[in-house]
C-alpha positions as CSV (number, residue, x, y, z in Angstrom):
1,X,0.0,0.0,0.0
2,X,1.5,3.4,-0.9
3,X,2.4,5.8,1.9
4,X,0.9,9.3,2.1
5,X,2.9,12.1,0.4
6,X,3.2,13.9,3.8
7,X,4.2,13.3,7.4
8,X,2.0,14.2,10.3
9,X,3.6,16.5,12.9
10,X,1.0,17.1,15.7
11,X,-2.6,18.0,16.4
12,X,-3.3,21.5,15.0
13,X,-6.6,22.2,16.6
14,X,-9.8,20.6,18.1
15,X,-13.2,22.1,17.5
16,X,-15.9,21.9,20.2
17,X,-19.5,22.7,19.4
18,X,-20.7,24.7,22.4
19,X,-24.1,25.1,24.0
20,X,-22.7,28.1,25.9
21,X,-19.6,29.4,24.1
22,X,-19.0,32.2,26.6
23,X,-18.9,29.7,29.5
24,X,-16.5,27.4,27.7
25,X,-14.3,30.4,26.7
26,X,-14.2,31.5,30.3
27,X,-13.3,28.0,31.5
28,X,-10.6,27.3,29.0
29,X,-9.0,30.7,29.5
30,X,-9.5,31.3,33.2
31,X,-9.1,27.7,34.5
32,X,-6.8,26.1,31.9
33,X,-4.8,29.2,30.8
34,X,-5.7,29.4,27.1
35,X,-5.8,32.8,25.5
36,X,-8.1,34.1,22.8
37,X,-6.3,34.0,19.5
38,X,-9.0,35.1,17.1
39,X,-12.7,35.7,16.8
40,X,-14.8,35.2,13.7
41,X,-18.1,36.5,14.8
42,X,-19.7,36.2,11.4
43,X,-19.6,32.4,11.6
44,X,-19.7,32.0,15.4
45,X,-16.1,30.8,15.9
46,X,-13.7,31.7,18.8
47,X,-10.1,30.2,18.5
48,X,-8.2,29.7,21.8
49,X,-4.4,29.3,21.9
50,X,-3.5,26.2,23.9
51,X,0.3,26.0,23.7
52,X,1.3,25.1,20.1
53,X,-2.3,24.1,19.3
54,X,-5.8,25.7,19.1
55,X,-9.1,24.8,20.7
56,X,-11.9,26.2,18.6
57,X,-15.3,26.9,20.1
58,X,-18.4,27.0,17.8
59,X,-21.7,28.0,19.2
60,X,-24.3,25.5,18.1
61,X,-26.7,28.2,17.1
62,X,-24.1,30.1,15.0
63,X,-23.8,29.8,11.2
64,X,-21.0,27.3,11.5
65,X,-22.5,25.5,14.4
66,X,-25.8,24.8,12.6
67,X,-23.9,22.8,10.0
68,X,-23.0,20.1,12.7
69,X,-26.5,18.9,13.4
70,X,-27.9,18.2,16.8
71,X,-26.3,19.8,19.9
72,X,-24.2,17.7,22.3
73,X,-26.0,16.6,25.4
74,X,-26.0,14.3,28.4
75,X,-26.5,11.2,26.1
76,X,-23.7,12.1,23.6
77,X,-20.7,14.4,23.2
78,X,-18.8,15.6,20.2
79,X,-15.5,14.0,21.4
80,X,-14.5,11.4,24.0
81,X,-11.8,13.6,25.5
82,X,-9.1,16.1,24.7
83,X,-5.6,15.6,26.1
84,X,-3.5,18.7,26.9
85,X,0.2,18.0,27.6
86,X,1.3,20.2,30.5
87,X,4.6,21.4,31.9
88,X,5.0,21.5,35.7
89,X,2.7,18.6,36.4
90,X,2.1,18.7,40.2
91,X,-1.1,16.7,40.9
92,X,-1.9,18.2,44.3
93,X,-1.4,21.8,43.0
94,X,-3.5,21.0,39.9
95,X,-6.3,19.5,42.1
96,X,-6.3,22.5,44.4
97,X,-6.5,24.9,41.5
98,X,-9.3,23.0,39.8
99,X,-11.2,22.7,43.1
100,X,-10.9,26.4,43.7
101,X,-12.7,26.9,40.4
102,X,-15.4,24.4,41.2
103,X,-14.3,22.0,38.4
104,X,-15.5,18.4,38.4
105,X,-12.4,16.2,38.7
106,X,-12.2,12.7,37.4
107,X,-9.7,9.9,37.8
108,X,-5.9,10.3,38.0
109,X,-3.5,7.6,36.8
110,X,-0.6,6.7,34.7
111,X,-1.5,6.7,31.0
112,X,0.2,6.4,27.7
113,X,0.3,9.4,25.4
114,X,2.3,10.8,22.5
115,X,5.4,11.2,24.6
116,X,5.1,7.9,26.5
117,X,3.7,6.7,29.8
118,X,3.2,9.3,32.5
119,X,0.8,10.9,35.0
120,X,-2.5,12.3,34.0
121,X,-5.7,13.7,35.5
122,X,-9.2,13.9,34.0
123,X,-11.5,16.8,34.5
124,X,-14.7,18.1,32.9
125,X,-15.5,21.5,31.3
126,X,-18.8,23.2,31.9
127,X,-20.4,21.3,29.0
128,X,-19.3,17.9,30.3
129,X,-16.4,17.4,27.8
130,X,-13.7,15.3,29.4
131,X,-10.2,16.9,29.4
132,X,-7.0,15.1,30.3
133,X,-4.1,17.0,31.7
134,X,-1.0,14.9,30.8
135,X,2.3,15.2,32.5
136,X,5.7,14.3,31.1
137,X,6.7,10.7,30.7
138,X,8.0,8.9,33.7
139,X,11.9,8.7,33.8
């Protein structure tokens, strides 16, 4: 089978369809440290900088959001989870920060990711999307 004429480098961006884009923007910026990179109000898109990648938020009632069909809900989400690699992984400090913001926290554990096996912690954004904060691989 022929190989593709390109080589994949990294994830460029993830797009989340949002019931409440303002609440998700606040969460990703205030709690996780993203910054607003660009707004495209005409189509209902906000692009947030997350390190070398972007997290795009699309309001489900916006021009772009209506193209995606039904809204995510308690019975189904747009994605299983998003994994964000973090520097300075200190689980007690991360937990304290998340708890101070009233964030629902999931399970911690050692999980395999793009850089190898290492510590991680699951949490949930205001819409119920699961986020994994992934520390560096174990030495």
